[in-house]
KEMI-880669 format. One line per 4 residues: their letters; for each residue x, y, z negated of C-alpha. Coordinates in nm, 2 decimals. Each point is the difference from the previous one (the first is absolute). Example, Ala and Ser with C-alpha at 12.3 -4.5 7.8 and 13.67 -1.06 7.14 Angstrom:
2
as = 1.23:-0.45:-0.78 ~ 0.14:0.34:0.07 $
This chain:
95
mndl = -0.79:1.99:3.98 ~ -0.11:-0.19:0.36 ~ 0.12:-0.33:0.07 ~ 0.19:0.18:0.33 $
kltq = 0.20:0.27:-0.25 ~ 0.09:-0.35:-0.23 ~ 0.11:-0.17:0.29 ~ 0.22:0.30:0.19 $
lfna = 0.15:0.06:-0.33 ~ 0.10:-0.36:-0.07 ~ 0.10:-0.01:0.32 ~ 0.26:0.31:-0.03 $
akne = 0.14:-0.14:-0.32 ~ 0.10:-0.32:0.18 ~ 0.20:0.19:0.25 ~ 0.20:0.22:-0.26 $
tpaa = 0.37:-0.14:-0.12 ~ -0.05:-0.05:-0.37 ~ 0.18:0.24:-0.26 ~ 0.34:-0.17:-0.16 $
pneg = 0.02:-0.10:-0.28 ~ 0.26:0.23:-0.27 ~ 0.33:-0.10:-0.03 ~ 0.03:-0.21:-0.34 $
fafl = -0.39:-0.13:0.04 ~ 0.13:-0.36:0.09 ~ 0.21:0.07:-0.34 ~ -0.26:0.12:-0.19 $
vmqq = -0.24:-0.26:0.10 ~ 0.22:-0.27:-0.16 ~ 0.08:0.17:-0.32 ~ -0.33:-0.01:-0.10 $
iqrs = -0.07:-0.35:0.13 ~ 0.32:-0.05:-0.28 ~ -0.15:0.19:-0.27 ~ -0.34:-0.17:0.00 $
para = 0.07:-0.37:-0.11 ~ -0.30:-0.27:0.06 ~ -0.20:-0.06:-0.27 ~ 0.09:-0.26:-0.25 $
dltv = -0.27:-0.20:-0.11 ~ -0.18:0.07:-0.29 ~ 0.02:-0.23:-0.34 ~ -0.23:-0.08:-0.25 $
sdvi = 0.12:0.25:-0.20 ~ -0.05:0.26:0.25 ~ -0.33:-0.05:0.08 ~ -0.09:-0.01:-0.41 $
gmwf = 0.18:0.37:0.02 ~ -0.21:0.15:0.24 ~ -0.37:-0.16:-0.13 ~ 0.15:0.09:-0.40 $
prla = -0.21:0.34:0.01 ~ -0.32:-0.16:0.12 ~ 0.04:-0.30:-0.19 ~ 0.03:0.21:-0.33 $
mvaa = -0.29:0.22:0.07 ~ -0.17:-0.33:0.04 ~ 0.07:-0.17:-0.29 ~ -0.04:0.29:-0.21 $
avia = -0.37:0.04:0.16 ~ -0.02:-0.35:-0.11 ~ 0.11:0.05:-0.32 ~ -0.22:0.33:-0.07 $
icvv = -0.33:-0.21:0.14 ~ 0.09:-0.29:-0.26 ~ 0.01:0.25:-0.26 ~ -0.30:0.16:0.07 $
gemv = -0.18:-0.33:0.02 ~ 0.13:-0.10:-0.34 ~ -0.13:0.37:-0.10 ~ -0.33:-0.07:0.10 $
fssn = -0.08:-0.35:-0.07 ~ 0.16:0.02:-0.36 ~ -0.28:0.29:-0.07 ~ -0.25:-0.25:-0.05 $
apsl = 0.22:-0.27:-0.23 ~ 0.05:-0.02:-0.33 ~ 0.37:0.19:-0.08 ~ 0.31:-0.16:-0.10 $
sesa = -0.07:-0.05:-0.34 ~ -0.32:-0.17:0.01 ~ 0.10:-0.20:0.24 ~ 0.30:-0.11:-0.24 $
aqls = -0.31:-0.04:-0.23 ~ -0.20:-0.22:0.18 ~ 0.29:-0.22:0.09 ~ 0.12:-0.05:-0.34 $
qpiv = -0.33:-0.09:-0.15 ~ 0.02:-0.37:0.10 ~ 0.30:-0.03:-0.09 ~ -0.01:0.15:-0.37 $
aen = -0.36:-0.20:-0.05 ~ 0.21:-0.35:0.02 ~ 0.25:0.13:-0.26 $
């Protein structure tokens, strides 16, 4: 549309009388306003509840990374029984 046609269209719309709202429209609007109360402020427990799934996934990922890291670094280290024997050798030698 060119600007002249658009201007003519707006001028014609200005001269028209607006359509009357349906009967009971004001009642419906007020009913919707009363149904939707204003939002209450979020409490700390509300925020934690909203973030819990994300926090749980992050915690599980951190635990998994720790377990994998422990397995990787302990593959070159002596076993638990060998470590216990090394720790107890000085104590046994003293007695």
